[in-house]
C-alpha positions, 0 to 999 in steps of 0.5 A: 545828201541834205535833200535826201535827209529832208525826204526821209525825215518828212516820212511820218514814221511815228504815225506809221509805227502806230498804224502798223502796230494797232492794225496788227493788234486788231488782227491779233497778229504779231508786229514782227516788222515793227522793230526792224523797220523802226531801227532802220529808219532811225539809223538812216535818218540819223546818218543822213542828219550828220550833214544838217544843222541841229535847228533844222533837225528839230524843226523838221522832227516837230513838223513830222510829229505834228503831221503824225498826230494829225494823221493818227487822229484820222486813221487810228481809233482812239482805243483807250485800252490799247494806248494806256496811259498816254492816249493815242496822241501822247503815244504818237508824240512819245514815239516821235521823241524816241525817234528824234533821240535815236537820230540825234545819237546816230548823228553824233557819230555821222557828224564827225564822219561828215566833218572829217570828210569835209576837212580832207577835201580842203 
């Protein structure tokens, strides 16, 4: 379960969020898939995080946020008009923070579930 959490958590979701959103903006199309996929990612990663220590969750999310900023600097134009008022990198970090908070909220519930299952095995 922890390995699956690590694999899911290392996906640069904040970068993919902005890459898809900005791409749809450039094409003047609606980003209809964005909200659904973001919520699904947060739910899955948060649920799987129930069996992982908090320090690892923070560490991996920091690495993923840095990776997302790095990828955004290469693949997303720094369109000041679109990324107001934070700028491209600030927007990516903000979304990373929102994803982390969402995962931690879901983890509150899944951690109790994992702890209950662990205590019933003993």
